[in-house]
C-alpha positions as CSV (number, residue, x, y, z in Angstrom):
1,M,-103.7,4.8,34.0
2,S,-100.2,6.3,33.7
3,K,-99.6,10.0,33.8
4,Q,-98.7,11.6,30.5
5,K,-95.0,12.6,30.3
6,I,-94.4,16.4,30.4
7,V,-92.2,17.4,27.5
8,R,-89.4,19.7,28.5
9,I,-88.8,22.4,26.0
10,G,-85.9,24.9,25.7
11,F,-86.0,28.0,23.5
12,V,-83.0,29.3,21.5
13,G,-83.8,32.9,20.8
14,V,-86.9,34.8,21.9
15,G,-87.2,37.6,19.3
16,G,-90.4,38.8,17.8
17,M,-91.3,35.5,16.0
18,G,-89.9,33.5,18.9
19,Q,-92.1,35.2,21.4
20,R,-95.4,35.8,19.5
21,A,-95.5,33.0,16.9
22,H,-94.0,30.2,19.1
23,L,-93.3,30.8,22.8
24,R,-96.8,31.9,23.8
25,N,-98.2,28.7,22.3
26,Y,-95.9,26.4,24.2
27,L,-96.4,28.3,27.5
28,T,-100.2,27.5,27.3
29,M,-99.9,24.0,25.8
30,E,-101.0,21.1,27.9
31,G,-98.4,18.4,28.2
32,C,-95.3,20.5,27.8
33,E,-93.2,22.9,29.9
34,V,-90.8,25.6,28.8
35,V,-88.0,25.1,31.3
36,A,-85.3,27.4,29.9
37,L,-84.4,29.9,27.2
38,A,-81.2,31.0,25.7
39,E,-80.9,34.6,24.4
40,I,-77.7,36.4,23.3
41,R,-79.4,39.7,24.3
42,E,-79.0,39.0,28.1
43,K,-81.3,41.7,29.4
44,T,-84.1,40.8,27.0
45,G,-83.7,37.1,27.8
46,Q,-84.0,37.8,31.5
47,L,-87.0,40.1,30.9
48,V,-88.9,37.4,28.9
49,A,-88.0,34.7,31.4
50,T,-89.3,36.8,34.3
51,R,-92.5,38.0,32.6
52,M,-93.3,34.5,31.2
53,G,-92.4,32.5,34.3
54,I,-89.6,30.5,32.6
55,P,-87.3,29.1,35.3
56,K,-83.9,29.7,33.6
57,A,-82.4,32.2,31.1
58,Y,-79.0,31.5,29.6
59,R,-76.6,33.7,27.7
60,N,-76.4,31.3,24.8
61,H,-77.5,28.0,23.5
62,M,-74.3,26.1,24.5
63,E,-74.8,27.1,28.2
64,M,-78.4,25.9,28.1
65,L,-77.7,22.6,26.4
66,A,-74.9,21.9,28.8
67,A,-77.0,22.6,31.9
68,E,-80.5,21.3,30.9
69,K,-82.0,18.0,30.1
70,L,-84.4,18.8,27.3
71,D,-86.8,16.7,25.2
72,G,-86.9,19.4,22.5
73,V,-85.5,22.7,21.4
74,V,-87.4,25.4,19.6
75,A,-84.8,27.6,17.7
76,S,-86.7,30.4,16.0
77,Q,-83.8,32.1,14.3
78,P,-83.1,33.8,10.9
79,F,-82.5,31.0,8.4
80,D,-79.1,32.3,7.4
81,I,-77.6,31.3,10.8
82,H,-79.0,27.7,10.7
83,A,-75.8,26.4,9.1
84,A,-73.7,27.6,12.0
85,L,-76.2,27.1,14.8
86,L,-77.8,23.7,14.2
87,P,-74.6,21.6,14.3
88,D,-74.2,22.8,17.9
89,I,-77.7,21.5,18.8
90,Y,-77.9,18.3,16.8
91,G,-76.9,15.3,19.0
92,K,-77.4,17.4,22.2
93,V,-81.1,17.0,22.1
94,K,-83.3,14.5,20.4
95,H,-85.9,16.9,18.8
96,V,-85.3,20.3,17.2
97,F,-87.8,22.7,15.6
98,T,-86.8,25.6,13.4
99,E,-88.6,28.0,11.2
100,K,-88.5,27.6,7.4
101,P,-86.4,27.4,5.2
102,L,-83.8,24.9,6.3
103,A,-80.9,27.1,5.1
104,V,-80.0,29.6,2.4
105,G,-78.4,27.3,-0.1
106,V,-78.9,23.7,-1.2
107,K,-75.4,22.6,-0.2
108,A,-75.8,23.9,3.4
109,G,-79.2,22.3,3.6
110,E,-77.9,19.0,2.5
111,K,-75.1,19.1,5.1
112,L,-77.7,19.9,7.8
113,A,-80.0,17.1,6.8
114,A,-77.2,14.6,6.7
115,L,-75.9,15.7,10.1
116,A,-79.3,15.5,11.6
117,A,-79.6,11.9,10.4
118,E,-76.1,11.0,11.5
119,T,-76.7,12.3,15.0
120,G,-80.2,10.8,15.3
121,T,-81.8,14.2,15.7
122,V,-85.4,14.6,14.6
123,H,-85.6,18.0,13.0
124,M,-89.1,19.4,12.3
125,V,-89.0,22.4,9.9
126,G,-91.7,24.9,10.6
127,Y,-94.0,25.0,7.6
128,H,-96.9,26.0,9.7
129,K,-99.5,25.8,6.9
130,R,-99.2,22.0,7.0
131,S,-100.6,22.2,10.5
132,D,-103.6,24.4,9.8
133,P,-106.8,22.5,10.5
134,A,-108.0,23.5,7.1
135,T,-105.0,21.8,5.5
136,A,-105.6,18.7,7.6
137,Y,-109.3,18.5,6.6
138,A,-108.5,19.1,2.9
139,L,-105.7,16.5,2.8
140,N,-108.0,13.9,4.4
141,V,-110.5,14.5,1.6
142,I,-107.8,14.5,-1.1
143,N,-106.4,11.2,0.0
144,G,-109.8,9.7,0.3
145,W,-110.6,10.7,-3.3
146,K,-107.3,9.3,-4.5
147,R,-108.0,6.0,-2.8
148,S,-111.6,5.6,-4.0
149,G,-111.2,7.1,-7.5
150,E,-114.8,8.4,-7.3
151,M,-113.8,11.9,-8.3
152,G,-111.4,10.8,-11.0
153,K,-107.8,11.7,-11.2
154,L,-106.1,14.7,-9.6
155,R,-105.5,17.1,-12.5
156,Y,-104.3,20.5,-11.2
157,V,-103.1,22.4,-8.2
158,R,-103.1,26.2,-8.2
159,I,-101.7,28.3,-5.4
160,L,-102.4,32.1,-5.3
161,M,-100.1,34.1,-3.0
162,P,-100.6,37.9,-3.1
163,A,-98.4,40.0,-0.9
164,G,-100.4,41.3,2.1
165,D,-100.2,42.1,5.8
166,W,-98.8,38.8,7.0
167,T,-98.8,39.8,10.7
168,A,-102.5,40.6,11.1
169,N,-101.5,42.3,14.4
170,G,-100.3,38.9,15.6
171,L,-96.9,40.3,16.7
172,M,-98.2,42.8,19.2
173,G,-96.7,42.8,22.7
174,I,-93.1,41.8,21.9
175,L,-90.9,42.2,25.0
176,S,-87.5,43.8,24.5
177,A,-84.9,45.5,26.8
178,D,-83.4,47.2,23.8
179,D,-80.0,45.7,24.5
180,Q,-77.5,44.4,21.9
181,P,-76.4,40.8,21.4
182,T,-73.3,39.8,23.4
183,Q,-72.0,37.6,20.6
184,D,-72.3,37.1,16.8
185,I,-73.4,33.9,15.2
186,P,-71.9,33.5,11.7
187,R,-74.2,34.0,8.8
188,E,-74.2,31.3,6.1
189,P,-71.5,32.0,3.6
190,A,-73.5,32.7,0.5
191,C,-71.4,31.5,-2.4
192,M,-73.9,29.5,-4.4
193,T,-71.7,29.3,-7.5
194,D,-74.2,27.0,-9.3
195,L,-76.6,29.9,-9.7
196,P,-76.4,31.9,-13.0
197,G,-74.3,35.0,-12.8
198,A,-72.5,33.9,-9.6
199,K,-68.8,34.7,-9.2
200,A,-66.8,32.0,-7.4
201,G,-65.9,33.1,-3.9
202,S,-67.6,36.5,-4.2
203,P,-70.1,37.7,-1.6
204,V,-73.7,36.9,-2.4
205,W,-74.8,40.5,-2.5
206,E,-72.4,41.3,-5.4
207,W,-74.2,39.2,-8.0
208,D,-76.1,42.0,-9.7
209,G,-79.1,41.5,-7.5
210,L,-79.5,37.9,-8.5
211,A,-78.7,36.5,-5.0
212,K,-81.0,39.0,-3.4
213,T,-83.8,37.8,-5.8
214,Y,-83.1,34.2,-4.7
215,V,-83.0,35.0,-1.0
216,D,-86.2,37.1,-1.2
217,F,-87.9,34.2,-3.0
218,V,-86.7,31.7,-0.5
219,N,-87.8,33.9,2.4
220,Y,-91.2,34.7,1.2
221,Y,-92.5,32.0,-1.2
222,I,-90.8,28.9,0.2
223,H,-94.0,28.2,2.1
224,Q,-95.9,27.8,-1.2
225,V,-93.1,25.7,-2.8
226,N,-93.4,23.3,0.2
227,Y,-97.2,23.4,0.2
228,M,-97.4,22.5,-3.4
229,R,-95.6,19.2,-2.7
230,Y,-98.0,18.5,0.2
231,M,-101.1,19.0,-1.9
232,L,-99.7,17.0,-4.8
233,G,-98.6,14.2,-2.5
234,E,-95.4,13.6,-4.5
235,P,-92.2,15.3,-5.7
236,Y,-92.3,17.8,-8.6
237,K,-90.1,19.8,-10.9
238,V,-90.2,23.3,-12.2
239,T,-91.2,23.5,-15.8
240,F,-91.8,27.2,-16.5
241,A,-91.1,30.7,-15.0
242,D,-92.6,33.7,-16.7
243,K,-90.4,36.8,-17.3
244,S,-92.5,39.0,-15.0
245,G,-91.8,36.8,-12.0
246,V,-95.5,36.2,-11.3
247,L,-96.0,32.6,-12.5
248,L,-94.1,29.4,-11.6
249,A,-95.4,26.2,-13.2
250,V,-94.5,22.7,-12.1
251,E,-95.1,19.1,-13.1
252,S,-95.4,16.3,-10.5
253,E,-93.8,12.8,-10.9
254,S,-97.2,11.4,-12.1
255,G,-97.7,14.3,-14.5
256,V,-100.0,16.6,-12.6
257,T,-99.7,20.3,-13.4
258,G,-99.3,22.9,-10.7
259,T,-98.9,26.7,-10.6
260,I,-97.9,29.2,-8.0
261,E,-99.0,32.8,-8.7
262,M,-96.7,35.2,-6.8
263,T,-98.3,38.6,-6.0
264,P,-100.2,39.3,-9.3
265,Y,-101.7,42.1,-7.2
266,R,-101.1,43.6,-3.8
267,T,-103.3,43.7,-0.7
268,T,-102.1,46.2,1.9
269,V,-104.5,45.0,4.6
270,E,-106.0,41.6,3.6
271,W,-104.3,38.3,3.2
272,E,-105.7,36.4,0.2
273,E,-103.7,33.2,0.0
274,S,-105.8,30.4,-1.6
275,I,-105.3,26.9,-3.0
276,L,-107.3,25.1,-5.6
277,V,-107.0,21.3,-5.8
278,A,-108.9,20.1,-8.9
279,F,-109.9,16.5,-9.7
280,E,-111.9,15.4,-12.8
281,K,-115.2,15.5,-11.0
282,G,-114.7,17.9,-8.1
283,Y,-112.4,20.3,-6.3
284,L,-111.3,21.7,-3.0
285,K,-110.7,25.4,-2.3
286,I,-108.6,26.3,0.7
287,E,-108.2,29.8,2.0
288,L,-105.4,30.3,4.6
289,P,-105.2,33.2,7.0
290,A,-102.2,35.5,7.6
291,P,-99.3,33.5,9.2
292,T,-99.5,35.1,12.7
293,T,-103.3,35.2,12.9
294,I,-104.6,34.1,16.3
295,N,-107.4,31.6,17.0
296,R,-108.5,31.2,13.4
297,A,-108.1,28.3,11.1
298,G,-108.3,28.4,7.3
299,R,-111.4,27.8,5.3
300,V,-112.2,24.8,3.1
301,E,-114.8,24.4,0.4
302,V,-115.4,20.9,-1.1
303,Y,-117.3,20.5,-4.4
304,A,-118.2,17.0,-5.6
305,D,-119.9,16.2,-8.9
306,P,-119.8,12.4,-9.0
307,D,-121.3,10.1,-11.7
308,G,-124.9,9.2,-10.9
309,G,-125.2,11.6,-8.0
310,A,-126.3,15.2,-7.3
311,P,-123.5,17.8,-7.1
312,A,-122.8,18.8,-3.5
313,R,-120.9,21.6,-1.9
314,T,-119.6,21.3,1.6
315,I,-118.0,24.0,3.8
316,P,-117.0,22.5,7.2
317,T,-116.9,24.4,10.4
318,L,-113.3,24.1,11.7
319,P,-112.1,24.5,15.3
320,W,-110.8,27.9,16.6
321,V,-107.2,26.8,16.4
322,H,-104.6,28.7,14.4
323,A,-101.8,27.0,12.5
324,M,-98.9,28.1,14.7
325,R,-100.6,26.7,17.8
326,Q,-101.4,23.4,16.1
327,Q,-97.8,23.3,14.9
328,A,-96.7,23.6,18.5
329,A,-99.0,20.8,19.5
330,N,-97.6,18.7,16.7
331,F,-94.0,19.3,17.8
332,V,-94.9,18.2,21.3
333,K,-96.4,15.0,19.8
334,V,-93.2,14.6,17.8
335,C,-91.1,14.8,21.0
336,R,-93.3,12.1,22.5
337,G,-92.9,9.9,19.5
338,E,-96.6,10.0,18.7
339,M,-96.2,11.3,15.2
340,E,-93.6,12.1,12.5
341,P,-92.7,15.7,11.7
342,P,-95.0,17.2,9.1
343,C,-91.8,18.3,7.3
344,T,-88.3,17.0,8.0
345,A,-84.9,18.5,7.3
346,A,-84.5,16.0,4.4
347,E,-87.7,17.1,2.7
348,A,-86.9,20.8,3.3
349,V,-83.8,20.4,1.2
350,E,-86.1,19.7,-1.8
351,D,-87.7,23.2,-1.3
352,L,-84.3,24.8,-1.8
353,K,-83.7,22.8,-4.9
354,V,-87.0,23.9,-6.3
355,A,-86.1,27.6,-5.5
356,R,-82.7,27.2,-7.2
357,E,-84.3,25.7,-10.3
358,Y,-86.9,28.4,-10.5
359,I,-84.3,31.2,-10.3
360,R,-82.3,29.4,-13.0
361,L,-85.3,29.3,-15.3
362,W,-86.5,32.8,-14.5
363,R,-83.2,34.7,-14.5
364,G,-80.9,32.2,-16.2
365,K,-78.1,33.7,-18.4
């Protein structure tokens, strides 16, 4: 029996999310090895490499890519530098992982997706909720019901997303030497002139708060925008945005209605994200934990009320695996060619389009 290939991973950036949401999972993941990191804060990079037992620390991503033979790169960076950073990485390594969203604007996202395809780079965009064991369990049931037809048609998807404590103490223990970056990576030029109220060529932050509204939405709710498509199993369009900014309504290609409720109330400690997927004769309820929760999957409840049978409620016991760790395991599988990315750069562009359409409907002038 042949020995499984060890996947060689390099990190571009080891800030708070880089360290606690991603690096610690790869360092303890069977079948992969973190062989190098690149960090523009040199002292912090050296500190993390020394403490974590990573062989090489480079001053920037170009040095690392020139010196190392890597199977995959994890670039946990602010999304507004993706447009400048990723073209340097595409084509230098076969597999790339970044956090969500793909970019700030649709045009930049489309360019990145096209360049990834052109260079043959497999770009996995980090919508970690797709990797939660609760999501995997629920999707298996949903697809089974669609195939069999025993629960009737899919009728409705509702996502509730109150603002809460998204860290759940999951970012404790971040290493830092308190040094400053030795170089600047350009931020994405934010001149999305197709948004209402935009002034051609003007900085994004001068648009009477509209651009900040858009960026805040993309930063915080793009997960739910993406998750909606995953639950529906098909593309959708935005049909309604209420004036208060709480409700976003959508319609899928086949006519299924969906809603995203954005912070109708606050929770200063709890995280109460939930999803309802309703069929004619049953439903699934999914509860997802805070994004950086450790060793805890989401929760699933399945209710079935079929013709000629007794109604039944099932609550499965899921493994002690959190979404970020399973996401890391999935990226290692992607690097081995064992699976396709749960979300590609091409699909991630669609999330930016949805965000743009929502802002147009909500704040259109």
